[in-house]
Chimera marker file (.cmm) of the C-alpha trace (Angstrom):
<marker_set name="trace">
<marker id="1" x="3.053" y="5.732" z="6.396" r="1" g="1" b="0" radius="0.5"/>
<marker id="2" x="4.590" y="5.954" z="2.939" r="1" g="1" b="0" radius="0.5"/>
<marker id="3" x="2.121" y="4.547" z="0.401" r="1" g="1" b="0" radius="0.5"/>
<marker id="4" x="-1.625" y="4.067" z="-0.016" r="1" g="1" b="0" radius="0.5"/>
<marker id="5" x="-2.983" y="1.372" z="-2.345" r="1" g="1" b="0" radius="0.5"/>
<marker id="6" x="-6.502" y="1.050" z="-3.728" r="1" g="1" b="0" radius="0.5"/>
<marker id="7" x="-7.363" y="-2.479" z="-4.840" r="1" g="1" b="0" radius="0.5"/>
<marker id="8" x="-10.489" y="-2.366" z="-6.988" r="1" g="1" b="0" radius="0.5"/>
<marker id="9" x="-12.775" y="-5.400" z="-6.420" r="1" g="1" b="0" radius="0.5"/>
<marker id="10" x="-13.366" y="-6.024" z="-10.147" r="1" g="1" b="0" radius="0.5"/>
<marker id="11" x="-9.763" y="-5.454" z="-11.230" r="1" g="1" b="0" radius="0.5"/>
<marker id="12" x="-7.828" y="-7.877" z="-13.413" r="1" g="1" b="0" radius="0.5"/>
<marker id="13" x="-4.603" y="-6.827" z="-11.696" r="1" g="1" b="0" radius="0.5"/>
<marker id="14" x="-4.377" y="-3.049" z="-12.000" r="1" g="1" b="0" radius="0.5"/>
<marker id="15" x="-4.466" y="-0.902" z="-8.874" r="1" g="1" b="0" radius="0.5"/>
<marker id="16" x="-4.079" y="2.740" z="-7.938" r="1" g="1" b="0" radius="0.5"/>
<marker id="17" x="-1.574" y="4.052" z="-5.430" r="1" g="1" b="0" radius="0.5"/>
<marker id="18" x="-0.261" y="7.274" z="-3.938" r="1" g="1" b="0" radius="0.5"/>
<marker id="19" x="3.479" y="7.507" z="-3.393" r="1" g="1" b="0" radius="0.5"/>
<marker id="20" x="5.476" y="10.728" z="-2.945" r="1" g="1" b="0" radius="0.5"/>
<marker id="21" x="2.225" y="12.684" z="-3.225" r="1" g="1" b="0" radius="0.5"/>
<marker id="22" x="1.525" y="11.360" z="-6.750" r="1" g="1" b="0" radius="0.5"/>
<marker id="23" x="-1.544" y="9.315" z="-7.703" r="1" g="1" b="0" radius="0.5"/>
<marker id="24" x="-0.701" y="6.595" z="-10.230" r="1" g="1" b="0" radius="0.5"/>
<marker id="25" x="-2.275" y="3.501" z="-11.764" r="1" g="1" b="0" radius="0.5"/>
<marker id="26" x="-0.128" y="0.357" z="-11.803" r="1" g="1" b="0" radius="0.5"/>
<marker id="27" x="-0.722" y="-2.057" z="-14.646" r="1" g="1" b="0" radius="0.5"/>
<marker id="28" x="0.232" y="-5.739" z="-14.734" r="1" g="1" b="0" radius="0.5"/>
<marker id="29" x="3.206" y="-4.937" z="-16.983" r="1" g="1" b="0" radius="0.5"/>
<marker id="30" x="4.821" y="-3.011" z="-14.112" r="1" g="1" b="0" radius="0.5"/>
<marker id="31" x="4.506" y="0.368" z="-15.800" r="1" g="1" b="0" radius="0.5"/>
<marker id="32" x="2.851" y="2.961" z="-13.565" r="1" g="1" b="0" radius="0.5"/>
<marker id="33" x="0.849" y="5.683" z="-15.277" r="1" g="1" b="0" radius="0.5"/>
<marker id="34" x="0.547" y="9.060" z="-13.597" r="1" g="1" b="0" radius="0.5"/>
<marker id="35" x="-1.809" y="10.817" z="-16.008" r="1" g="1" b="0" radius="0.5"/>
<marker id="36" x="-4.776" y="10.036" z="-13.729" r="1" g="1" b="0" radius="0.5"/>
<marker id="37" x="-3.426" y="12.403" z="-11.042" r="1" g="1" b="0" radius="0.5"/>
<marker id="38" x="-6.118" y="15.087" z="-11.048" r="1" g="1" b="0" radius="0.5"/>
<marker id="39" x="-7.704" y="16.795" z="-8.054" r="1" g="1" b="0" radius="0.5"/>
<marker id="40" x="-10.966" y="14.987" z="-8.881" r="1" g="1" b="0" radius="0.5"/>
<marker id="41" x="-9.311" y="11.532" z="-8.935" r="1" g="1" b="0" radius="0.5"/>
<marker id="42" x="-7.266" y="12.312" z="-5.829" r="1" g="1" b="0" radius="0.5"/>
<marker id="43" x="-10.449" y="13.397" z="-4.013" r="1" g="1" b="0" radius="0.5"/>
<marker id="44" x="-12.217" y="10.189" z="-5.086" r="1" g="1" b="0" radius="0.5"/>
<marker id="45" x="-9.245" y="8.105" z="-3.867" r="1" g="1" b="0" radius="0.5"/>
<marker id="46" x="-9.278" y="9.825" z="-0.458" r="1" g="1" b="0" radius="0.5"/>
<marker id="47" x="-13.085" y="9.561" z="-0.198" r="1" g="1" b="0" radius="0.5"/>
<marker id="48" x="-12.945" y="5.784" z="-0.784" r="1" g="1" b="0" radius="0.5"/>
<marker id="49" x="-10.223" y="5.446" z="1.851" r="1" g="1" b="0" radius="0.5"/>
<marker id="50" x="-12.253" y="7.433" z="4.382" r="1" g="1" b="0" radius="0.5"/>
<marker id="51" x="-15.401" y="5.362" z="3.658" r="1" g="1" b="0" radius="0.5"/>
<marker id="52" x="-13.421" y="2.145" z="4.158" r="1" g="1" b="0" radius="0.5"/>
<marker id="53" x="-11.940" y="3.470" z="7.400" r="1" g="1" b="0" radius="0.5"/>
<marker id="54" x="-15.336" y="4.564" z="8.755" r="1" g="1" b="0" radius="0.5"/>
<marker id="55" x="-16.915" y="1.178" z="7.932" r="1" g="1" b="0" radius="0.5"/>
<marker id="56" x="-14.614" y="-0.520" z="10.463" r="1" g="1" b="0" radius="0.5"/>
<marker id="57" x="-16.333" y="-0.568" z="13.845" r="1" g="1" b="0" radius="0.5"/>
<marker id="58" x="-14.193" y="0.635" z="16.793" r="1" g="1" b="0" radius="0.5"/>
<marker id="59" x="-14.224" y="-2.676" z="18.725" r="1" g="1" b="0" radius="0.5"/>
<marker id="60" x="-14.136" y="-4.925" z="15.636" r="1" g="1" b="0" radius="0.5"/>
<marker id="61" x="-11.397" y="-7.583" z="15.940" r="1" g="1" b="0" radius="0.5"/>
<marker id="62" x="-8.413" y="-7.077" z="13.656" r="1" g="1" b="0" radius="0.5"/>
<marker id="63" x="-6.491" y="-9.620" z="11.606" r="1" g="1" b="0" radius="0.5"/>
<marker id="64" x="-2.731" y="-9.110" z="11.976" r="1" g="1" b="0" radius="0.5"/>
<marker id="65" x="-1.419" y="-9.031" z="8.417" r="1" g="1" b="0" radius="0.5"/>
<marker id="66" x="2.294" y="-9.065" z="9.260" r="1" g="1" b="0" radius="0.5"/>
<marker id="67" x="2.795" y="-12.292" z="11.171" r="1" g="1" b="0" radius="0.5"/>
<marker id="68" x="5.953" y="-13.475" z="12.873" r="1" g="1" b="0" radius="0.5"/>
<marker id="69" x="6.309" y="-16.096" z="10.172" r="1" g="1" b="0" radius="0.5"/>
<marker id="70" x="4.580" y="-17.694" z="7.200" r="1" g="1" b="0" radius="0.5"/>
<marker id="71" x="0.857" y="-18.301" z="7.626" r="1" g="1" b="0" radius="0.5"/>
<marker id="72" x="-1.675" y="-20.469" z="5.808" r="1" g="1" b="0" radius="0.5"/>
<marker id="73" x="-4.382" y="-17.874" z="6.470" r="1" g="1" b="0" radius="0.5"/>
<marker id="74" x="-5.453" y="-15.865" z="3.442" r="1" g="1" b="0" radius="0.5"/>
<marker id="75" x="-7.813" y="-12.926" z="3.190" r="1" g="1" b="0" radius="0.5"/>
<marker id="76" x="-9.781" y="-12.691" z="-0.038" r="1" g="1" b="0" radius="0.5"/>
<marker id="77" x="-11.449" y="-9.411" z="-0.953" r="1" g="1" b="0" radius="0.5"/>
<marker id="78" x="-12.974" y="-9.151" z="-4.421" r="1" g="1" b="0" radius="0.5"/>
<marker id="79" x="-10.349" y="-10.388" z="-6.873" r="1" g="1" b="0" radius="0.5"/>
<marker id="80" x="-7.490" y="-9.894" z="-4.395" r="1" g="1" b="0" radius="0.5"/>
<marker id="81" x="-5.766" y="-12.456" z="-2.160" r="1" g="1" b="0" radius="0.5"/>
<marker id="82" x="-3.669" y="-11.220" z="0.779" r="1" g="1" b="0" radius="0.5"/>
<marker id="83" x="-1.254" y="-13.631" z="2.447" r="1" g="1" b="0" radius="0.5"/>
<marker id="84" x="1.772" y="-13.561" z="4.744" r="1" g="1" b="0" radius="0.5"/>
<marker id="85" x="4.516" y="-15.678" z="3.129" r="1" g="1" b="0" radius="0.5"/>
<marker id="86" x="7.465" y="-14.366" z="5.170" r="1" g="1" b="0" radius="0.5"/>
<marker id="87" x="7.772" y="-12.629" z="8.524" r="1" g="1" b="0" radius="0.5"/>
<marker id="88" x="6.994" y="-8.933" z="8.100" r="1" g="1" b="0" radius="0.5"/>
<marker id="89" x="5.780" y="-9.281" z="4.489" r="1" g="1" b="0" radius="0.5"/>
<marker id="90" x="2.325" y="-9.189" z="2.944" r="1" g="1" b="0" radius="0.5"/>
<marker id="91" x="1.815" y="-10.636" z="-0.529" r="1" g="1" b="0" radius="0.5"/>
<marker id="92" x="-1.055" y="-9.302" z="-2.660" r="1" g="1" b="0" radius="0.5"/>
<marker id="93" x="-2.070" y="-11.306" z="-5.736" r="1" g="1" b="0" radius="0.5"/>
<marker id="94" x="-4.987" y="-10.772" z="-8.112" r="1" g="1" b="0" radius="0.5"/>
<marker id="95" x="-7.023" y="-13.902" z="-8.953" r="1" g="1" b="0" radius="0.5"/>
<marker id="96" x="-7.185" y="-12.904" z="-12.624" r="1" g="1" b="0" radius="0.5"/>
<marker id="97" x="-3.546" y="-11.830" z="-12.920" r="1" g="1" b="0" radius="0.5"/>
<marker id="98" x="-1.715" y="-14.406" z="-10.822" r="1" g="1" b="0" radius="0.5"/>
<marker id="99" x="1.529" y="-13.909" z="-12.692" r="1" g="1" b="0" radius="0.5"/>
<marker id="100" x="2.018" y="-10.602" z="-10.879" r="1" g="1" b="0" radius="0.5"/>
<marker id="101" x="2.369" y="-9.826" z="-7.187" r="1" g="1" b="0" radius="0.5"/>
<marker id="102" x="2.746" y="-6.835" z="-4.912" r="1" g="1" b="0" radius="0.5"/>
<marker id="103" x="4.758" y="-7.163" z="-1.709" r="1" g="1" b="0" radius="0.5"/>
<marker id="104" x="4.422" y="-4.837" z="1.277" r="1" g="1" b="0" radius="0.5"/>
<marker id="105" x="7.266" y="-5.074" z="3.787" r="1" g="1" b="0" radius="0.5"/>
<marker id="106" x="6.821" y="-3.908" z="7.345" r="1" g="1" b="0" radius="0.5"/>
<marker id="107" x="10.064" y="-1.892" z="7.320" r="1" g="1" b="0" radius="0.5"/>
<marker id="108" x="10.023" y="-0.714" z="3.672" r="1" g="1" b="0" radius="0.5"/>
<marker id="109" x="8.416" y="2.661" z="2.843" r="1" g="1" b="0" radius="0.5"/>
<marker id="110" x="6.654" y="1.660" z="-0.375" r="1" g="1" b="0" radius="0.5"/>
<marker id="111" x="6.142" y="-1.650" z="-2.149" r="1" g="1" b="0" radius="0.5"/>
<marker id="112" x="7.759" y="-4.208" z="-4.427" r="1" g="1" b="0" radius="0.5"/>
<marker id="113" x="6.011" y="-5.276" z="-7.615" r="1" g="1" b="0" radius="0.5"/>
<marker id="114" x="6.659" y="-8.281" z="-9.822" r="1" g="1" b="0" radius="0.5"/>
<marker id="115" x="5.031" y="-7.840" z="-13.217" r="1" g="1" b="0" radius="0.5"/>
<marker id="116" x="3.254" y="-10.404" z="-15.373" r="1" g="1" b="0" radius="0.5"/>
<marker id="117" x="6.496" y="-10.491" z="-17.407" r="1" g="1" b="0" radius="0.5"/>
<marker id="118" x="8.554" y="-11.512" z="-14.362" r="1" g="1" b="0" radius="0.5"/>
<marker id="119" x="10.337" y="-8.167" z="-14.003" r="1" g="1" b="0" radius="0.5"/>
<marker id="120" x="10.760" y="-6.820" z="-10.473" r="1" g="1" b="0" radius="0.5"/>
<marker id="121" x="10.221" y="-3.173" z="-9.600" r="1" g="1" b="0" radius="0.5"/>
<marker id="122" x="10.802" y="-1.340" z="-6.323" r="1" g="1" b="0" radius="0.5"/>
<marker id="123" x="8.676" y="1.710" z="-5.482" r="1" g="1" b="0" radius="0.5"/>
<marker id="124" x="10.213" y="3.478" z="-2.490" r="1" g="1" b="0" radius="0.5"/>
<marker id="125" x="8.738" y="6.670" z="-1.063" r="1" g="1" b="0" radius="0.5"/>
<marker id="126" x="10.951" y="9.672" z="-0.402" r="1" g="1" b="0" radius="0.5"/>
<marker id="127" x="8.204" y="11.461" z="1.546" r="1" g="1" b="0" radius="0.5"/>
<marker id="128" x="5.530" y="10.397" z="4.029" r="1" g="1" b="0" radius="0.5"/>
<marker id="129" x="1.814" y="10.509" z="3.345" r="1" g="1" b="0" radius="0.5"/>
<marker id="130" x="-0.277" y="13.195" z="5.006" r="1" g="1" b="0" radius="0.5"/>
<marker id="131" x="-2.332" y="12.550" z="8.129" r="1" g="1" b="0" radius="0.5"/>
<marker id="132" x="-5.513" y="12.111" z="6.055" r="1" g="1" b="0" radius="0.5"/>
<marker id="133" x="-4.023" y="8.793" z="4.888" r="1" g="1" b="0" radius="0.5"/>
<marker id="134" x="-2.370" y="7.433" z="8.012" r="1" g="1" b="0" radius="0.5"/>
<marker id="135" x="-4.564" y="8.286" z="10.992" r="1" g="1" b="0" radius="0.5"/>
<marker id="136" x="-6.802" y="5.795" z="12.708" r="1" g="1" b="0" radius="0.5"/>
<marker id="137" x="-6.003" y="2.342" z="11.300" r="1" g="1" b="0" radius="0.5"/>
<marker id="138" x="-4.061" y="0.689" z="14.075" r="1" g="1" b="0" radius="0.5"/>
<marker id="139" x="-3.927" y="0.852" z="17.843" r="1" g="1" b="0" radius="0.5"/>
<marker id="140" x="-0.659" y="-1.098" z="17.945" r="1" g="1" b="0" radius="0.5"/>
<marker id="141" x="2.618" y="0.726" z="18.309" r="1" g="1" b="0" radius="0.5"/>
<marker id="142" x="4.741" y="0.153" z="15.224" r="1" g="1" b="0" radius="0.5"/>
<marker id="143" x="8.217" y="1.171" z="14.194" r="1" g="1" b="0" radius="0.5"/>
<marker id="144" x="7.885" y="4.385" z="12.197" r="1" g="1" b="0" radius="0.5"/>
<marker id="145" x="9.919" y="4.560" z="9.023" r="1" g="1" b="0" radius="0.5"/>
<marker id="146" x="11.433" y="7.975" z="8.315" r="1" g="1" b="0" radius="0.5"/>
<marker id="147" x="12.051" y="8.854" z="4.681" r="1" g="1" b="0" radius="0.5"/>
<marker id="148" x="15.320" y="10.312" z="3.438" r="1" g="1" b="0" radius="0.5"/>
<marker id="149" x="13.614" y="13.648" z="2.669" r="1" g="1" b="0" radius="0.5"/>
<marker id="150" x="12.138" y="13.805" z="6.197" r="1" g="1" b="0" radius="0.5"/>
<marker id="151" x="15.553" y="12.968" z="7.717" r="1" g="1" b="0" radius="0.5"/>
<marker id="152" x="17.113" y="15.833" z="5.763" r="1" g="1" b="0" radius="0.5"/>
<marker id="153" x="14.364" y="18.233" z="6.908" r="1" g="1" b="0" radius="0.5"/>
<marker id="154" x="14.976" y="17.208" z="10.529" r="1" g="1" b="0" radius="0.5"/>
<marker id="155" x="18.744" y="17.788" z="10.190" r="1" g="1" b="0" radius="0.5"/>
<marker id="156" x="18.190" y="21.234" z="8.651" r="1" g="1" b="0" radius="0.5"/>
<marker id="157" x="15.680" y="22.127" z="11.392" r="1" g="1" b="0" radius="0.5"/>
<marker id="158" x="18.228" y="21.186" z="14.102" r="1" g="1" b="0" radius="0.5"/>
<marker id="159" x="20.892" y="23.448" z="12.532" r="1" g="1" b="0" radius="0.5"/>
<link id1="1" id2="2" r="1" g="1" b="0" radius="0.2"/>
<link id1="2" id2="3" r="1" g="1" b="0" radius="0.2"/>
<link id1="3" id2="4" r="1" g="1" b="0" radius="0.2"/>
<link id1="4" id2="5" r="1" g="1" b="0" radius="0.2"/>
<link id1="5" id2="6" r="1" g="1" b="0" radius="0.2"/>
<link id1="6" id2="7" r="1" g="1" b="0" radius="0.2"/>
<link id1="7" id2="8" r="1" g="1" b="0" radius="0.2"/>
<link id1="8" id2="9" r="1" g="1" b="0" radius="0.2"/>
<link id1="9" id2="10" r="1" g="1" b="0" radius="0.2"/>
<link id1="10" id2="11" r="1" g="1" b="0" radius="0.2"/>
<link id1="11" id2="12" r="1" g="1" b="0" radius="0.2"/>
<link id1="12" id2="13" r="1" g="1" b="0" radius="0.2"/>
<link id1="13" id2="14" r="1" g="1" b="0" radius="0.2"/>
<link id1="14" id2="15" r="1" g="1" b="0" radius="0.2"/>
<link id1="15" id2="16" r="1" g="1" b="0" radius="0.2"/>
<link id1="16" id2="17" r="1" g="1" b="0" radius="0.2"/>
<link id1="17" id2="18" r="1" g="1" b="0" radius="0.2"/>
<link id1="18" id2="19" r="1" g="1" b="0" radius="0.2"/>
<link id1="19" id2="20" r="1" g="1" b="0" radius="0.2"/>
<link id1="20" id2="21" r="1" g="1" b="0" radius="0.2"/>
<link id1="21" id2="22" r="1" g="1" b="0" radius="0.2"/>
<link id1="22" id2="23" r="1" g="1" b="0" radius="0.2"/>
<link id1="23" id2="24" r="1" g="1" b="0" radius="0.2"/>
<link id1="24" id2="25" r="1" g="1" b="0" radius="0.2"/>
<link id1="25" id2="26" r="1" g="1" b="0" radius="0.2"/>
<link id1="26" id2="27" r="1" g="1" b="0" radius="0.2"/>
<link id1="27" id2="28" r="1" g="1" b="0" radius="0.2"/>
<link id1="28" id2="29" r="1" g="1" b="0" radius="0.2"/>
<link id1="29" id2="30" r="1" g="1" b="0" radius="0.2"/>
<link id1="30" id2="31" r="1" g="1" b="0" radius="0.2"/>
<link id1="31" id2="32" r="1" g="1" b="0" radius="0.2"/>
<link id1="32" id2="33" r="1" g="1" b="0" radius="0.2"/>
<link id1="33" id2="34" r="1" g="1" b="0" radius="0.2"/>
<link id1="34" id2="35" r="1" g="1" b="0" radius="0.2"/>
<link id1="35" id2="36" r="1" g="1" b="0" radius="0.2"/>
<link id1="36" id2="37" r="1" g="1" b="0" radius="0.2"/>
<link id1="37" id2="38" r="1" g="1" b="0" radius="0.2"/>
<link id1="38" id2="39" r="1" g="1" b="0" radius="0.2"/>
<link id1="39" id2="40" r="1" g="1" b="0" radius="0.2"/>
<link id1="40" id2="41" r="1" g="1" b="0" radius="0.2"/>
<link id1="41" id2="42" r="1" g="1" b="0" radius="0.2"/>
<link id1="42" id2="43" r="1" g="1" b="0" radius="0.2"/>
<link id1="43" id2="44" r="1" g="1" b="0" radius="0.2"/>
<link id1="44" id2="45" r="1" g="1" b="0" radius="0.2"/>
<link id1="45" id2="46" r="1" g="1" b="0" radius="0.2"/>
<link id1="46" id2="47" r="1" g="1" b="0" radius="0.2"/>
<link id1="47" id2="48" r="1" g="1" b="0" radius="0.2"/>
<link id1="48" id2="49" r="1" g="1" b="0" radius="0.2"/>
<link id1="49" id2="50" r="1" g="1" b="0" radius="0.2"/>
<link id1="50" id2="51" r="1" g="1" b="0" radius="0.2"/>
<link id1="51" id2="52" r="1" g="1" b="0" radius="0.2"/>
<link id1="52" id2="53" r="1" g="1" b="0" radius="0.2"/>
<link id1="53" id2="54" r="1" g="1" b="0" radius="0.2"/>
<link id1="54" id2="55" r="1" g="1" b="0" radius="0.2"/>
<link id1="55" id2="56" r="1" g="1" b="0" radius="0.2"/>
<link id1="56" id2="57" r="1" g="1" b="0" radius="0.2"/>
<link id1="57" id2="58" r="1" g="1" b="0" radius="0.2"/>
<link id1="58" id2="59" r="1" g="1" b="0" radius="0.2"/>
<link id1="59" id2="60" r="1" g="1" b="0" radius="0.2"/>
<link id1="60" id2="61" r="1" g="1" b="0" radius="0.2"/>
<link id1="61" id2="62" r="1" g="1" b="0" radius="0.2"/>
<link id1="62" id2="63" r="1" g="1" b="0" radius="0.2"/>
<link id1="63" id2="64" r="1" g="1" b="0" radius="0.2"/>
<link id1="64" id2="65" r="1" g="1" b="0" radius="0.2"/>
<link id1="65" id2="66" r="1" g="1" b="0" radius="0.2"/>
<link id1="66" id2="67" r="1" g="1" b="0" radius="0.2"/>
<link id1="67" id2="68" r="1" g="1" b="0" radius="0.2"/>
<link id1="68" id2="69" r="1" g="1" b="0" radius="0.2"/>
<link id1="69" id2="70" r="1" g="1" b="0" radius="0.2"/>
<link id1="70" id2="71" r="1" g="1" b="0" radius="0.2"/>
<link id1="71" id2="72" r="1" g="1" b="0" radius="0.2"/>
<link id1="72" id2="73" r="1" g="1" b="0" radius="0.2"/>
<link id1="73" id2="74" r="1" g="1" b="0" radius="0.2"/>
<link id1="74" id2="75" r="1" g="1" b="0" radius="0.2"/>
<link id1="75" id2="76" r="1" g="1" b="0" radius="0.2"/>
<link id1="76" id2="77" r="1" g="1" b="0" radius="0.2"/>
<link id1="77" id2="78" r="1" g="1" b="0" radius="0.2"/>
<link id1="78" id2="79" r="1" g="1" b="0" radius="0.2"/>
<link id1="79" id2="80" r="1" g="1" b="0" radius="0.2"/>
<link id1="80" id2="81" r="1" g="1" b="0" radius="0.2"/>
<link id1="81" id2="82" r="1" g="1" b="0" radius="0.2"/>
<link id1="82" id2="83" r="1" g="1" b="0" radius="0.2"/>
<link id1="83" id2="84" r="1" g="1" b="0" radius="0.2"/>
<link id1="84" id2="85" r="1" g="1" b="0" radius="0.2"/>
<link id1="85" id2="86" r="1" g="1" b="0" radius="0.2"/>
<link id1="86" id2="87" r="1" g="1" b="0" radius="0.2"/>
<link id1="87" id2="88" r="1" g="1" b="0" radius="0.2"/>
<link id1="88" id2="89" r="1" g="1" b="0" radius="0.2"/>
<link id1="89" id2="90" r="1" g="1" b="0" radius="0.2"/>
<link id1="90" id2="91" r="1" g="1" b="0" radius="0.2"/>
<link id1="91" id2="92" r="1" g="1" b="0" radius="0.2"/>
<link id1="92" id2="93" r="1" g="1" b="0" radius="0.2"/>
<link id1="93" id2="94" r="1" g="1" b="0" radius="0.2"/>
<link id1="94" id2="95" r="1" g="1" b="0" radius="0.2"/>
<link id1="95" id2="96" r="1" g="1" b="0" radius="0.2"/>
<link id1="96" id2="97" r="1" g="1" b="0" radius="0.2"/>
<link id1="97" id2="98" r="1" g="1" b="0" radius="0.2"/>
<link id1="98" id2="99" r="1" g="1" b="0" radius="0.2"/>
<link id1="99" id2="100" r="1" g="1" b="0" radius="0.2"/>
<link id1="100" id2="101" r="1" g="1" b="0" radius="0.2"/>
<link id1="101" id2="102" r="1" g="1" b="0" radius="0.2"/>
<link id1="102" id2="103" r="1" g="1" b="0" radius="0.2"/>
<link id1="103" id2="104" r="1" g="1" b="0" radius="0.2"/>
<link id1="104" id2="105" r="1" g="1" b="0" radius="0.2"/>
<link id1="105" id2="106" r="1" g="1" b="0" radius="0.2"/>
<link id1="106" id2="107" r="1" g="1" b="0" radius="0.2"/>
<link id1="107" id2="108" r="1" g="1" b="0" radius="0.2"/>
<link id1="108" id2="109" r="1" g="1" b="0" radius="0.2"/>
<link id1="109" id2="110" r="1" g="1" b="0" radius="0.2"/>
<link id1="110" id2="111" r="1" g="1" b="0" radius="0.2"/>
<link id1="111" id2="112" r="1" g="1" b="0" radius="0.2"/>
<link id1="112" id2="113" r="1" g="1" b="0" radius="0.2"/>
<link id1="113" id2="114" r="1" g="1" b="0" radius="0.2"/>
<link id1="114" id2="115" r="1" g="1" b="0" radius="0.2"/>
<link id1="115" id2="116" r="1" g="1" b="0" radius="0.2"/>
<link id1="116" id2="117" r="1" g="1" b="0" radius="0.2"/>
<link id1="117" id2="118" r="1" g="1" b="0" radius="0.2"/>
<link id1="118" id2="119" r="1" g="1" b="0" radius="0.2"/>
<link id1="119" id2="120" r="1" g="1" b="0" radius="0.2"/>
<link id1="120" id2="121" r="1" g="1" b="0" radius="0.2"/>
<link id1="121" id2="122" r="1" g="1" b="0" radius="0.2"/>
<link id1="122" id2="123" r="1" g="1" b="0" radius="0.2"/>
<link id1="123" id2="124" r="1" g="1" b="0" radius="0.2"/>
<link id1="124" id2="125" r="1" g="1" b="0" radius="0.2"/>
<link id1="125" id2="126" r="1" g="1" b="0" radius="0.2"/>
<link id1="126" id2="127" r="1" g="1" b="0" radius="0.2"/>
<link id1="127" id2="128" r="1" g="1" b="0" radius="0.2"/>
<link id1="128" id2="129" r="1" g="1" b="0" radius="0.2"/>
<link id1="129" id2="130" r="1" g="1" b="0" radius="0.2"/>
<link id1="130" id2="131" r="1" g="1" b="0" radius="0.2"/>
<link id1="131" id2="132" r="1" g="1" b="0" radius="0.2"/>
<link id1="132" id2="133" r="1" g="1" b="0" radius="0.2"/>
<link id1="133" id2="134" r="1" g="1" b="0" radius="0.2"/>
<link id1="134" id2="135" r="1" g="1" b="0" radius="0.2"/>
<link id1="135" id2="136" r="1" g="1" b="0" radius="0.2"/>
<link id1="136" id2="137" r="1" g="1" b="0" radius="0.2"/>
<link id1="137" id2="138" r="1" g="1" b="0" radius="0.2"/>
<link id1="138" id2="139" r="1" g="1" b="0" radius="0.2"/>
<link id1="139" id2="140" r="1" g="1" b="0" radius="0.2"/>
<link id1="140" id2="141" r="1" g="1" b="0" radius="0.2"/>
<link id1="141" id2="142" r="1" g="1" b="0" radius="0.2"/>
<link id1="142" id2="143" r="1" g="1" b="0" radius="0.2"/>
<link id1="143" id2="144" r="1" g="1" b="0" radius="0.2"/>
<link id1="144" id2="145" r="1" g="1" b="0" radius="0.2"/>
<link id1="145" id2="146" r="1" g="1" b="0" radius="0.2"/>
<link id1="146" id2="147" r="1" g="1" b="0" radius="0.2"/>
<link id1="147" id2="148" r="1" g="1" b="0" radius="0.2"/>
<link id1="148" id2="149" r="1" g="1" b="0" radius="0.2"/>
<link id1="149" id2="150" r="1" g="1" b="0" radius="0.2"/>
<link id1="150" id2="151" r="1" g="1" b="0" radius="0.2"/>
<link id1="151" id2="152" r="1" g="1" b="0" radius="0.2"/>
<link id1="152" id2="153" r="1" g="1" b="0" radius="0.2"/>
<link id1="153" id2="154" r="1" g="1" b="0" radius="0.2"/>
<link id1="154" id2="155" r="1" g="1" b="0" radius="0.2"/>
<link id1="155" id2="156" r="1" g="1" b="0" radius="0.2"/>
<link id1="156" id2="157" r="1" g="1" b="0" radius="0.2"/>
<link id1="157" id2="158" r="1" g="1" b="0" radius="0.2"/>
<link id1="158" id2="159" r="1" g="1" b="0" radius="0.2"/>
</marker_set>
């Protein structure tokens, strides 16, 4: 797992994310701000993730978010709408900031962001998240993406 996103229920389009071990806030303009990366904010981010994870009951049915093709099904949580528009892609749009969108791709370690100004930004992780972020969400086997930094570490280890 390469990125963690926190979508605040009352948001008008901003969200927080961790990528390459940095906590940032993304604004609708497409400019991420990293000044919120403090140990207190990072701890709060992780605590919210762990609370969300623990609120999911073990036998609770799951909704597959990455379908084999476009789907009319949408999931609405707070001000956020999640929808599969293409195979292997999840589109996230805020109801108050519909000019912007965030795209998660099944085989892309990070996310794509289109700002309210129409500019497109790619946020690709060079490192994987720690186990505190990735453990316990899915029982399905998925293709694991290996970052460039992790590939280099593996090559050096083999030498």
